[in-house]
Backbone bond lengths (Angstrom), bond angles and torsions (degrees), N, CA, C in turn:
res aa  C-N    CA-C-N  psi(-1)  N-CA   C-N-CA  omega(-1)  CA-C   N-CA-C  phi
1 M - - - 1.557 - - 1.499 107.69 -
2 A 1.287 115.75 143.21 1.416 125.77 177.76 1.538 112.13 -77.10
3 K 1.344 115.87 139.50 1.418 117.43 174.69 1.501 113.56 -77.14
4 G 1.350 121.12 167.62 1.405 122.13 -178.48 1.514 112.11 -73.57
5 K 1.296 119.69 -40.21 1.478 117.20 175.46 1.472 112.88 -120.56
6 D 1.293 113.63 134.05 1.551 121.59 177.35 1.529 112.17 -68.71
7 A 1.340 110.80 143.24 1.429 118.73 179.65 1.596 110.20 -69.50
8 R 1.362 115.69 -39.86 1.451 119.30 -174.26 1.529 108.98 -92.59
9 V 1.306 118.68 128.28 1.404 122.77 178.86 1.535 113.14 -124.30
10 R 1.236 120.89 154.43 1.410 129.44 -176.01 1.557 104.10 -87.24
11 V 1.395 115.73 126.04 1.564 121.17 176.32 1.498 111.06 -119.70
12 I 1.296 120.62 155.66 1.473 126.54 175.02 1.509 107.49 -114.76
13 L 1.332 119.94 124.78 1.416 124.33 -178.09 1.550 108.22 -107.23
14 E 1.303 115.68 134.01 1.504 115.77 -176.35 1.520 104.04 -131.78
15 C 1.367 109.83 151.14 1.514 122.85 -176.83 1.500 107.66 -64.58
16 T 1.380 117.03 128.80 1.537 118.71 -179.27 1.514 106.96 -86.11
17 S 1.237 123.26 -23.44 1.610 126.22 -170.90 1.521 99.74 -80.91
18 C 1.442 124.69 -38.28 1.350 123.76 -176.95 1.559 112.27 -66.50
19 I 1.415 111.29 -35.43 1.491 119.41 179.23 1.546 110.33 -69.96
20 Q 1.345 118.88 -37.09 1.454 118.08 -177.42 1.511 109.86 -78.11
21 N 1.358 121.27 -32.90 1.453 123.62 177.60 1.528 110.40 -75.70
22 G 1.282 116.38 -21.94 1.505 119.55 -177.22 1.531 108.40 81.86
23 V 1.272 119.30 154.42 1.371 125.78 178.67 1.523 109.60 -86.29
24 N 1.339 115.13 113.81 1.493 112.64 -175.31 1.614 102.13 -113.41
25 K 1.329 115.59 -171.27 1.491 125.29 -175.26 1.485 112.52 -66.84
26 E 1.311 116.60 -29.49 1.537 127.23 -178.10 1.514 109.22 -65.60
27 S 1.375 112.13 -48.21 1.538 116.56 -174.89 1.561 106.10 -100.33
28 P 1.345 113.57 132.15 1.508 117.64 -177.73 1.468 114.33 -77.21
29 G 1.379 121.61 -16.75 1.476 117.21 -179.38 1.613 108.63 -170.45
30 I 1.403 109.38 -165.02 1.421 116.49 173.44 1.579 109.57 -112.24
31 S 1.361 118.55 141.92 1.450 125.01 -176.79 1.547 105.02 -75.21
32 R 1.351 111.70 132.95 1.492 116.17 177.71 1.597 106.06 -134.82
33 Y 1.279 115.30 149.30 1.396 121.28 170.94 1.576 110.33 -136.33
34 I 1.406 111.55 145.50 1.504 114.49 -176.99 1.560 103.38 -111.06
35 T 1.333 116.09 131.29 1.455 119.55 178.74 1.538 109.25 -146.42
36 Q 1.313 119.04 -177.18 1.446 126.69 176.67 1.390 111.91 -119.59
37 K 1.382 115.42 148.49 1.439 119.56 172.90 1.547 105.89 -139.06
38 N 1.351 113.84 158.63 1.511 121.53 175.82 1.513 103.97 -89.69
39 R 1.315 112.11 127.29 1.485 120.83 -176.88 1.473 111.28 -74.57
40 H 1.452 118.12 -30.32 1.406 117.47 177.07 1.496 120.36 -80.32
41 N 1.352 115.87 -23.51 1.493 120.61 -179.92 1.566 108.84 -89.61
42 R 1.331 116.61 -30.94 1.547 120.63 -177.46 1.475 107.29 -133.61
43 P 1.338 120.27 83.56 1.400 117.93 176.59 1.478 115.74 -81.07
44 S 1.358 121.36 -9.10 1.440 119.48 174.41 1.557 112.16 -85.31
45 R 1.275 115.25 -179.28 1.583 120.13 179.65 1.492 109.33 -70.29
46 L 1.298 112.00 144.84 1.507 119.27 -177.36 1.478 109.95 -93.18
47 D 1.330 118.57 132.20 1.502 125.63 174.00 1.450 107.93 -123.51
48 L 1.377 119.91 119.89 1.446 124.90 176.04 1.534 110.84 -123.62
49 R 1.249 117.89 154.49 1.373 126.18 174.61 1.570 110.87 -94.53
50 K 1.296 115.27 106.71 1.475 122.38 -172.56 1.540 108.91 -126.32
51 F 1.366 116.17 165.77 1.479 120.79 175.66 1.516 109.69 -82.99
52 C 1.282 114.38 128.51 1.524 121.02 172.04 1.502 106.45 -96.80
53 R 1.252 116.13 122.60 1.518 120.47 -179.93 1.591 112.16 -74.57
54 Y 1.411 116.09 -19.60 1.440 121.63 -177.29 1.443 109.02 -91.57
55 C 1.342 124.23 -28.44 1.426 125.91 173.61 1.493 111.23 -88.77
56 H 1.356 118.58 -19.30 1.391 124.87 -174.01 1.520 116.17 60.35
57 K 1.329 115.63 33.64 1.454 119.42 171.42 1.614 107.50 -155.93
58 H 1.314 115.05 172.37 1.424 123.51 177.01 1.513 110.23 -78.88
59 T 1.349 114.29 125.40 1.479 117.68 -178.50 1.423 110.13 -136.88
60 I 1.369 122.12 174.06 1.489 120.90 -178.71 1.536 107.20 -85.85
61 H 1.333 109.84 132.29 1.467 111.94 175.16 1.549 105.38 -115.64
62 G 1.350 111.86 133.34 1.403 120.54 -171.53 1.547 111.49 -111.31
63 E 1.358 116.93 153.04 1.527 120.14 -178.71 1.449 107.80 -68.76
64 I 1.310 119.73 140.14 1.436 123.14 167.38 1.440 114.90 -119.05
65 K 1.260 122.30 169.61 1.506 131.40 -179.37 1.510 105.46 -75.73
66 K 1.271 115.31 142.30 1.561 118.44 -178.17 1.576 107.75 -80.11
């Protein structure tokens, strides 16, 4: 039988340095990644170091609300 809530959920990661600097005319947008996490193993928000194509460097990408 299937459980009511699935353990794996889809999350969106967004660049934290783009948000702090604000989106200006030079940068076309904010870097975002879509990934999955296990809700039972990691109930807190996810923070990963990923490449931001707008900042042109590796930055911290944090989980946002859908």
